[in-house]
C-alpha positions in Angstrom: 69.1 -4.4 60.6 67.1 -2.2 58.2 65.0 -3.9 55.6 64.9 -2.9 52.0 61.6 -1.0 52.5 63.2 1.0 55.4 66.3 1.7 53.3 64.1 2.9 50.4 62.1 5.2 52.7 65.2 6.6 54.3 66.7 7.3 50.9 63.5 8.9 49.6 63.0 11.2 52.5 66.7 12.1 53.2 66.9 14.9 50.6 63.7 16.5 52.0 64.9 16.3 55.6 68.5 17.4 54.7 67.1 20.5 53.0 64.9 21.3 56.0 67.8 20.9 58.4 70.2 22.9 56.3 67.6 25.7 55.9 67.9 26.5 59.7 71.7 26.2 59.6 72.5 22.6 60.7 74.0 19.5 59.1 72.0 16.3 58.9 74.2 13.5 60.3 71.7 10.7 60.2 68.1 9.8 59.4 66.5 6.6 60.4 62.9 5.7 59.7 61.5 2.4 61.1 58.2 0.9 62.3 57.2 1.6 65.8 53.9 -0.2 66.5 51.2 1.5 64.3 53.4 4.5 63.7 56.8 5.1 62.2 59.7 6.5 64.2 61.6 9.1 62.3 64.9 9.7 64.1 66.9 12.7 62.9 70.5 13.5 64.2 71.8 17.0 63.5 75.0 18.9 64.3 76.7 22.2 63.6 80.2 23.7 64.1 78.8 25.9 66.8 77.1 23.1 68.6 73.5 22.2 69.2 71.4 23.3 72.1 67.8 22.5 73.2 66.4 25.6 71.5 68.1 24.5 68.3 66.7 21.0 68.6 63.2 22.5 69.0 63.7 24.7 66.0 64.9 21.9 63.8 62.1 19.7 65.0 59.5 22.2 63.9 61.1 22.7 60.5 61.5 19.0 59.8 57.9 18.2 61.0 56.5 20.8 58.6 58.4 19.2 55.7 57.4 15.7 56.6 53.8 16.8 56.9 54.1 18.0 53.3 55.2 14.5 52.3 52.5 12.6 54.2 52.0 10.2 51.3 55.6 8.9 51.5 55.4 8.1 55.3 52.0 6.6 54.8 50.4 7.5 58.2 51.2 8.8 61.6 54.8 9.1 62.8 56.8 10.1 65.9 59.7 12.6 65.1 62.7 12.4 67.3 65.4 15.1 66.8 68.7 14.8 68.6 72.4 15.7 68.5 75.1 13.1 68.1 76.5 11.7 71.2 80.1 12.1 72.3 80.7 8.5 71.3 79.9 9.2 67.6 82.8 8.1 65.4 84.7 10.9 63.6 84.1 10.0 60.0 84.1 13.4 58.1 86.4 16.5 58.2 83.6 18.5 59.9 83.6 16.0 62.8 87.3 16.6 63.3 86.8 20.4 63.2 84.1 20.1 65.8 86.4 18.0 68.0 89.2 20.6 68.0 91.2 20.6 71.3 89.5 17.4 72.4 91.3 14.2 73.1 90.7 11.3 70.6 91.6 7.7 70.2 92.5 6.8 66.6 92.6 3.2 65.4 94.7 3.4 62.2 94.2 0.9 59.4 97.9 -0.1 60.0 99.7 0.3 63.3 99.1 1.0 66.9 96.3 2.9 68.6 97.0 6.6 68.7 95.8 8.9 71.6 96.1 12.6 70.9 94.5 16.0 71.1 92.9 17.4 67.9 94.4 20.4 66.3 93.7 21.9 62.8 91.6 19.7 60.6 91.8 20.0 56.9 90.0 18.2 54.1 92.4 15.3 53.9 94.2 15.2 57.3 94.2 16.4 60.9 97.0 17.5 63.2 97.1 15.6 66.4 99.2 16.4 69.4 100.6 13.0 70.5 102.9 12.9 73.5 103.8 16.6 73.1 104.6 16.4 69.3 102.4 17.4 66.4 101.6 14.5 64.0 99.6 14.6 60.8 97.1 11.8 60.4 95.4 11.3 57.0 91.7 10.4 57.2 92.3 7.7 54.6 94.6 6.0 57.1 92.0 5.9 59.9 89.9 2.8 60.6 88.0 4.4 63.5 88.3 7.5 65.7 86.3 8.6 68.7 86.4 11.4 71.2 87.7 10.5 74.7 85.5 11.8 77.5 87.5 14.0 79.8 86.5 15.2 83.2 89.2 17.9 83.5 90.2 20.8 81.3 93.1 20.0 78.9 96.6 20.9 80.1 97.6 24.5 79.2 100.8 23.4 77.5 98.7 21.2 75.1 96.3 24.0 74.3 99.3 26.4 73.6 100.9 23.8 71.4 97.7 23.6 69.3 97.2 27.3 69.2 94.3 27.2 71.5 93.4 29.9 74.0 92.0 29.7 77.6 88.6 30.7 76.2 88.8 27.9 73.6 88.9 25.1 76.3 86.2 22.5 75.8 84.1 22.2 78.9 84.4 18.9 80.7 80.7 18.2 80.2 80.5 19.4 76.6 77.4 20.2 74.6 76.8 16.7 73.2 73.8 14.7 74.3 71.8 17.9 74.9 68.7 15.8 74.7 66.1 15.2 72.2 62.6 16.2 71.3 60.1 13.7 70.2 56.7 14.7 68.8 53.8 12.6 67.5 52.3 13.6 64.2 49.1 12.4 62.5 
């Protein structure tokens, strides 16, 4: 559990890191700064609608490191920067997460009612269309307690893709782009 000092450091550096990440076209999903021996570990999680590859991680890492080096006094010494993409097990908590999960199967735990398993269709600002047992169903984000992507090892059935307006080329690959790796660098 983060201590107040860690929370303050995270809050103080978040705008700087968020701006650096956005300047190269990505969204900052998470920043976590904690002690790691004599250094600090700065963990930055980024994502984008188009996905995140290893070259992207390297580019973001260079940009964030340059900004953090400008704010050396805030970190107060050496640090290790770790930049990564969110794992497939990341909860879907924002409309952009649902957009990025289009055509993927998800499990939704509603605040009230039974577990819902369905395939993600169009995601708006307040709700998402899910294909559940062959029928489209609107699920409001406000009614969701928790939602996660289900890992699939086969392509989705064609009839489900057609029902959601997906095309053959829009199929998510069984081993999708998540968990592309991370780059960790030490900085003085």
